GUZANU-332787 format. One line per field, with one value per residue: residue number from 0; x, y, z of N, C-alpha, C in turn. Coordinates in pm, 1 decimal, always signed. Atoms other than C-alpha are relative to their C-alpha. Example, Ala and Ser with C-alpha at 12.3 -4.5 7.8 and 13.67 -1.06 7.14 Angstrom:
BEGIN
k <- 0|1 .
n_X <- +89.0|-82.0 .
n_Y <- -119.0|-119.0 .
n_Z <- +0.0|-6.0 .
ca_X <- +1230.0|+1367.0 .
ca_Y <- -450.0|-106.0 .
ca_Z <- +780.0|+714.0 .
c_X <- +90.0|-77.0 .
c_Y <- +120.0|+109.0 .
c_Z <- +0.0|+73.0 .
# end
This chain:
BEGIN
k <- 0|1|2|3|4|5|6|7|8|9|10|11|12|13|14|15|16|17|18|19|20|21|22|23|24|25|26|27|28|29|30|31|32|33|34|35|36|37|38|39|40|41|42 .
n_X <- +9.3|-113.6|-89.9|+14.0|-111.1|-38.6|+54.1|-92.7|+13.2|+125.8|+14.4|-105.5|+17.7|-20.2|-142.1|-47.1|-20.2|-132.1|-128.5|-38.9|+44.7|+77.4|+140.6|+81.9|+101.1|+160.4|+41.6|+25.2|+87.2|+131.6|+126.6|+80.9|+145.6|+26.1|-15.6|+118.0|+103.0|-28.6|-42.6|-149.0|-43.6|-116.4|-88.6 .
n_Y <- +18.1|-55.6|+62.0|-14.5|-48.0|+90.5|-19.6|-95.3|-149.1|-39.7|-5.7|-2.0|+92.9|-36.8|+1.4|+129.9|+89.3|-50.5|+17.5|+121.6|+48.7|+139.8|-29.9|+88.6|+46.6|-12.4|-138.5|-1.1|+85.2|-63.7|+86.7|-2.2|-31.4|-145.7|-64.0|+36.6|-70.9|-130.1|-52.8|-25.5|-139.7|-46.6|-40.0 .
n_Z <- -132.7|-44.7|-66.1|-150.5|-84.7|-120.0|-137.0|-104.5|+40.8|-33.4|-146.3|-73.0|-117.5|-135.2|-59.4|-50.9|+116.2|+80.4|-88.3|+1.9|-119.7|+7.7|+10.8|-94.3|+109.8|-21.0|+30.3|+130.4|+49.7|+42.9|+4.0|+132.0|-27.2|-24.2|+133.0|+78.2|-48.0|-4.6|-151.2|+7.8|-7.6|+41.3|-106.5 .
ca_X <- +1925.2|+2149.8|+2440.4|+2424.8|+2679.1|+2878.7|+2711.7|+3004.9|+2948.9|+2581.6|+2597.8|+2839.8|+2880.4|+2857.1|+3180.2|+3186.4|+3153.7|+3444.9|+3662.2|+3707.5|+3536.6|+3386.3|+3028.4|+2762.1|+2548.4|+2191.2|+2228.4|+2200.4|+1952.7|+1610.0|+1275.4|+1114.9|+777.3|+806.9|+876.9|+575.4|+335.3|+488.4|+616.2|+975.5|+1152.3|+1433.5|+1762.3 .
ca_Y <- -4799.8|-4580.4|-4721.2|-4768.5|-4617.4|-4853.8|-4872.6|-4677.2|-4372.1|-4368.8|-4421.9|-4374.1|-4667.4|-4616.7|-4540.4|-4887.1|-5048.9|-4821.0|-4879.3|-5246.7|-5342.3|-5704.3|-5716.5|-5834.1|-6059.4|-6030.0|-5643.7|-5714.9|-5981.0|-5923.5|-6094.5|-6156.7|-6192.8|-5835.2|-5721.7|-5898.3|-5752.9|-5418.6|-5430.3|-5390.7|-5053.1|-4869.1|-4808.9 .
ca_Z <- +5884.0|+6092.8|+6253.6|+6635.0|+6862.7|+7108.0|+7463.8|+7631.9|+7400.2|+7509.8|+7874.9|+8147.0|+8395.2|+8760.4|+8958.6|+9114.1|+8758.6|+8610.2|+8918.8|+8875.2|+9200.5|+9250.4|+9135.2|+9347.6|+9116.3|+9305.9|+9248.0|+8876.7|+8878.3|+8717.7|+8808.3|+8470.9|+8644.2|+8776.7|+8440.4|+8293.0|+8553.1|+8576.7|+8949.5|+8822.8|+8899.3|+8775.3|+8983.3 .
c_X <- +125.3|+91.0|+1.9|+141.3|+38.6|-75.5|+82.0|+5.6|-128.4|-13.3|+134.6|-28.0|+32.6|+146.5|+38.8|+13.0|+126.3|+121.0|+42.9|-14.5|-86.0|-141.3|-72.6|-125.3|-159.0|-34.0|-48.5|-100.9|-160.2|-105.7|-91.3|-153.3|-43.9|-10.7|-134.9|-130.5|+32.7|+32.6|+154.8|+26.5|+152.5|+122.3|+57.9 .
c_Y <- +83.0|-79.9|+42.8|+25.4|-103.8|+48.1|+121.6|+121.9|+45.2|+36.6|+4.5|-94.0|+72.1|+6.4|-142.2|-99.6|+40.0|-38.7|-135.4|-74.0|-127.5|+36.0|-89.7|-49.0|+40.2|+149.2|+12.6|-87.8|+59.0|-123.1|-3.4|+23.3|+144.8|+88.8|-13.0|+76.7|+117.7|+40.5|+15.1|+160.0|+19.0|+26.4|+122.5 .
c_Z <- +41.7|+86.4|+153.6|+45.6|+88.2|+138.3|+63.2|-60.6|+20.4|+135.1|+63.9|+127.5|+126.8|+47.6|+26.5|-121.7|-58.5|+97.8|+17.7|+138.4|-23.9|+2.6|+85.1|-80.7|+36.5|-40.4|-145.3|-60.1|-33.4|+32.1|-108.4|+30.4|+36.2|-99.0|-66.6|+69.7|+34.9|+147.4|+0.1|+4.5|-24.6|+112.5|-10.9 .
# end
């Protein structure tokens, strides 16, 4: 099995996440029912 790279070597976080700004929890919330019935969308 190949070794997985750390997430920070695979993706670059948005500027607001890298800038040590306070996070708004609802922005990162997921409605699991939206995922199950395929209504969820990517940001």
